[in-house]
C-alpha positions in Angstrom: 28.7 75.2 167.7 28.3 74.4 164.0 25.1 72.7 162.7 25.8 69.0 162.0 23.7 66.4 160.2 24.2 62.7 160.3 23.0 60.9 157.1 21.3 57.6 156.9 24.6 56.1 155.7 26.3 57.2 158.9 28.4 60.1 157.6 28.4 63.4 159.4 28.1 66.7 157.5 28.5 70.3 158.7 26.5 73.2 157.3 28.6 76.1 155.8 27.8 79.5 154.2 29.6 81.6 151.6 28.8 84.8 149.6 29.2 84.3 145.9 29.1 87.0 143.2 26.7 86.3 140.3 27.3 87.2 136.6 25.1 90.4 137.0 27.2 91.6 139.9 24.7 90.7 142.6 26.1 89.0 145.7 24.1 86.0 147.0 24.6 83.9 150.2 24.7 80.2 149.6 24.5 77.3 152.1 26.1 73.9 151.6 27.0 70.8 153.5 30.5 69.3 153.6 32.0 66.3 155.3 35.4 67.9 155.4 36.5 71.5 156.0 36.0 73.5 152.7 38.5 75.8 151.2 36.2 78.8 151.8 33.1 79.3 153.9 32.1 79.7 157.5 30.2 77.2 159.7 26.6 78.0 160.5 25.2 77.6 164.0 21.6 77.0 163.0 19.4 76.4 159.9 18.2 79.4 158.1 14.6 80.4 158.8 12.1 78.6 156.6 14.4 75.8 155.4 14.7 72.1 156.3 17.3 69.4 155.7 16.4 66.8 153.1 18.6 63.8 152.1 19.0 62.6 148.6 17.6 59.0 148.7 20.1 57.6 146.2 23.4 59.3 147.3 22.6 60.1 151.0 23.8 63.7 150.5 21.9 66.3 152.5 20.7 69.6 151.1 18.5 72.5 152.2 14.9 73.0 150.9 12.3 75.6 151.7 9.6 74.3 154.0 6.3 73.5 152.3 
């Protein structure tokens, strides 16, 4: 079951992950929310350890942030 988040504006987002290659050749895993199925990426079952979901107050878009 994929991790889902419902924004204050009522839209439902799913958390996805994808590996990207940086300019230096290093591979890094990124996490992102999407309301629709993205072209690439796999759904994530739970939040990564040490992170929390925060919503942009102006746009209502969710994003991950390290816990304080």
